[in-house]
N, C-alpha and C positions, 0 to 999 in steps of 0.2 A: 494499754493493750486490750483490756476487756471491752472497752468502748469500740475499738476497731472490729473486734469479733462480733459484737452485737450489730454494728452497722453492716458488716459483711453478711450476717445471717438475715437481716431485714432485706437487704438488696437481693439475696438469693431467693428469699421467700416471695418477694414481689415479682421477680423475674419468672419464677416457677408458676406463680398464680396467673400471671399474664399469658404465659405459654399455654396453660390449661384452658383458660377462657378462649384464647384464639383458636385452639384446636377444636374446642366444643362448638364454637360458632361456625367454623368451617364444616364440621361434620353435620351440623343442623342444616346448613345451606345445601350441602350435597344431598342430604336426605330429602329435602324439599324439592330439589331439582329432579331427583329420581322418581319422586312421587307424582310429579306433574305429568299428566298424560301427554303422549307425543302424537302429533298428527301424522297420518300416513296418506300418501297420494291415493286417489281413487274416486269412484263415483259417489255422488251424494244422493241418498234416497229421497225421492219427492213424496209428498203427501198422497199423490195419486198412484204411488207405488212404482213409479218408473225410475229405476237406477241402473237398468241393464245396459249392456254394451250396444253400440249402434247396430250390430248385426241382428240383435234380438228385439230392437225397438219396433213399436207399432208402425204400420205403414200408412194408416189413415189419420189425417189431422183431426177428424171427429173423435176418434178413440183417444188420441193424445190429449186433447183439450177438454174432454168430458168432465173431468174432476173439478173444473173451475166454472161450471155452469155456463159455458159459452155455447152459443148457437153453432152447431156443426157447420163447418165450411169445407168447400172443396178447393183443391189446389189447381190453379190454372196451369196448363201444360207450359213447361219452360223450354224455350229453345236454347240450344247450347251457346248461342251468340249473345244472350242477355248479359248485360254488364252488372256485376255484383255491387250492391250498395254497401257501404260501411255500416255495420250494425249500430243501432242507437236504441234508447229506451231506458226504462227504470231497471237496471241490471239487478239492483236490490231495492226493496221498498223501504228499508230502514237501515241506515249505515251504522247504528249503534243499538242493535237488538238487545232486549233485556235490561238496558240501562234506564234508570228512572221509572221502572215499572212497565216499560214498553213490551210489546208482544214479541215472542220468539218465532212466530210464523212469518216467513218472508214470501213475497210475491215477486218473482223476477220476470222481466219482459225483455224480449229482443225483437227489434223490427229491422227488416232488411228487404231484399228482393223477394217477391213472392216465389215460392217453390224452392227456396234455398234452405239449407240446414243450418241451425244455429245452436250454440251451446254457451253456457256461462261458466267461466273458469275463475277459481279462487287460488291465489298463489301467496305462499309465505315461505320465503327462503327457497329451498329445493322441493317443498311439498306443494303439490297441485291437486286440488279437488275440483270436480266438475259436475254440473247438472247435465244429465244425459242429453245428447244431441236430439233435436226435434225438427221436423219439417215445418216450415212456415206456412201459414194459411194464405188465401188469395189476397189478403191485405198485407202480407209480408210479416205478420206478427205471430209470435209464439209465447206462451206463458208457462211458468213452473211455480208450483206452490210447495214450499218445503219448510222444515223446522230446523232452526240453528242448532238446537240441542242434539238433534239426531244426525247432524251433518258431519261430525267428527272434526270440526274446526276448533283448534285450541286457542287459548287466550292470546291476544295480540292483534296486530293489524294485518289484514289480508288485502292484497291487490285484486280488484274485481275487473274482469275483462269479458267481453262478448266476442265470440268468434263465429263469423258467417262463412259458409262454404257453398259453392255452386260450381258444378263441373270441376275444372281444374283451378278455379279461383278461390282465394281465401282472403278475408279481411278481418282485422281485429281492432276493436275499440276498447280502450282502458278507461274505466270510470275515474273521474277526477278526485273522488272521495273514496278512501279505503274503508273496508268493512272492519269495524272495531269490535272484537269479542272480549268480554270480561267475565 
């Protein structure tokens, strides 16, 4: 009989110890999950300071592109009958910023129909972050320079898309490679 009691006590002790360890691990995981910053949808501030809404954005391409030392260009007048080209370009200059010592500054480019508006969009689940819409130059290109650390993008993979808009037309191109933040 004493051996059964001892065996029962050992089983109870092991069961209780296992439960305490399991609860501790779950609490630690919950604590880590709550500590992880959450991304929220919204504009990404660019190094040239432009993260405002389209209504407040600059109206001249020269002002918009001045921060990246481009020669100021003028936009050709666009007739409403122009066919919008699907956007293309280097939507992000580095798909794994900060990894292996790489730079956290990104240069994003969108090329489409001259005079169209373009923006770069980053999506992770239901969170959408955007680089502010800009008017393309006479060659159809627009650039953004921005810092990943300041963008509010959380760890994980982000789908990168460029959206071009002209009159009542809109075309979107999704990058084949996701942006990976660690």
